N, C-alpha and C positions, 0 to 999 in steps of 0.2 A: 249318292242316289237320293232322289226326292221321295218322301214318304208316299206321295200319291202314286208314283211309278211302281214302288215296291208293292203297295196295296193292290194295284191292278194285276201284277204278275202273280202274287200270292192267291188272290181270289180266282184267277184263271187256273192256277195249279190245282186248287181244291175242286173247282167246278168240273174241269175236264177229267179228273181222276174218279170223281164220285157222282156228283149231281147229274152230269151229262157225259157219261164215260166216252172218252175218245183217246185211246192209247197213243195214237200218232201225235195229236196235239199236245198231249202230256209230255212226251219225251222231247218234243221240240222246244219246250220251255228250258231244257237243260243245255248247257254247253256240250259239245261232242264228248268231252272227257269228264262230264259231270258225275258227281257221286251222290248216291242216295243211301242213307242209313235209316231203314224203316223196319223195326225200331232200332234205336241205338242199342248196341250190344250184340246185334246180329251182324253177319259179314256184310261189309259195305258193297253196294252194287256200283260198279265202275263202268261208265259209258252208257250211251243211249240204248244199245241192244240189251244189255243186262237189265236195265231199268224197264224196258218194254216187256221182257220175259216175266219179270216180277209182277208187273201190273196185269198182264194177261192171265197169269196163274191165279191171281186174286179174283179177277172177274169170273173165272170158272166156278168159284165157290160162293160168290156174293150176288144175290138178286138185286138188292138196292142198297146204296150207301149214300146217305145225305149228310153233308158236313156244313156246319155253321162256323164261320170265322167270328170269334168273340172279341179279340183284341190283337192289334198289330203295333209293335214298337220297333221303329227303325232307327239305326245309328250307323252312319257311314254306309258301307256296302253290305250290311247285315240287318236282318229283322228277326225278332222273336214273335211268335204267333201262338195265341191261345185259341184252341178250337174244340168243338165237340161234334160227335158223329153218332148217327143212328144207323145200324146195319140190320138188314134182313138177309139171312143166308138163303141159299137155294133149298135148304132142308126145312126152312120156316122158322129158324131160331132168330130172336131179336137180341141185339147186343148194343149197349150204349158205351161209347168211349169218350174220354176227356184226354186232351193231349196238348203238348207244346212242341212247336217246330222251330228250329233255328235255320234260317235261310241265308246263304251267302251268295252274292251276285258277282259276276265278272264285269268287265268293262263294257260289254255289249248288252248288259242287263239280262243275261241269261243266268240260270241257276248253276252255280259252280259246285255247291255242296249243300245238301239238305239233311238235317238230323232231326228225326221224329222221336219224341218221348211220349210213351203211353204204356198202359198195363197190357203187355202182350199176352199174359195168361188168359185174358178174356177171349182172345182169338184162337187159342190152341185147339178147342173143340172143332172149330170150323175147318181147320187144315189137317186134322188127324184122320 
């Protein structure tokens, strides 16, 4: 996979999940049997419907989520991404996150497996 192609998909991933929320467009970035671990250590979400439910649940708690892609490193069909995010919850709380995502692509350049690494303890108050 070319780095430019990976960058385009990764930027779309972050844009449609946060900056311009569109759950349908987000899940379409994944292969039908794609897997999302968000964050790593929680049960993996398998398939587009499970991913859709996860994103919709998050949208019910988050007013605004702006993500900036800091760096993308691509090797073969995988990319490592360093990102930062600013969250405003529906209760008015502000949270800053720093993270790293590992993106694996299939032959059709869809997301096969995404693993997100960040400090989940910062989000626990939002979902409690």
